C-alpha positions in Angstrom: 0.0 0.0 0.0 2.9 2.3 0.8 4.3 1.9 -2.7 1.0 2.8 -4.2 0.7 6.0 -2.2 4.3 7.0 -3.0 3.7 6.3 -6.7 0.6 8.5 -6.7 2.4 11.3 -4.9 5.2 11.1 -7.5 2.7 11.2 -10.4 0.9 14.2 -8.9 4.2 16.1 -8.5 5.2 15.2 -12.1 1.9 16.4 -13.5 2.2 19.7 -11.6 5.8 20.2 -12.8 4.8 19.5 -16.4 1.8 21.9 -16.2 4.1 24.6 -14.9 6.6 23.9 -17.7 3.8 24.2 -20.3 2.4 27.4 -18.9 5.9 28.9 -18.8 6.4 27.9 -22.4 3.2 29.5 -23.4 4.0 32.7 -21.5 7.4 33.0 -23.1 5.7 32.9 -26.5 3.1 35.5 -25.6 0.2 33.0 -25.3 -1.9 34.2 -22.4 -5.2 32.5 -21.4 -7.8 35.1 -20.5 -10.3 32.7 -19.0 -10.9 32.1 -15.3 -10.0 28.5 -14.7 -6.9 26.9 -16.1 -6.8 23.2 -17.0 -10.6 23.0 -17.5 -12.3 22.0 -20.7 -12.3 25.6 -22.2 -8.6 26.0 -21.4 -7.7 22.7 -23.1 -9.8 23.7 -26.2 -7.9 27.0 -26.2 -4.6 25.2 -26.0 -5.4 22.9 -29.0 -6.4 26.0 -31.1 -3.1 27.7 -30.6 -0.7 28.3 -33.5 3.0 29.0 -33.4 5.5 30.4 -35.9 7.5 27.1 -35.9 5.8 23.7 -36.4 8.1 22.1 -33.9 6.6 24.2 -31.1 3.1 22.8 -31.7 1.8 20.2 -29.3 
């Protein structure tokens, strides 16, 4: 049980870290979300609709 709890905590930390990295990337490239709640359905749709000057930056 302890291993399961530690694995979940590690996964949550990793998800948080990756979300912060993605938001920093978007901010560096001038992509600012004007909505209220990040990581909701509207935010994810907004993310998928973004366009960048270089194709390798798309996700």
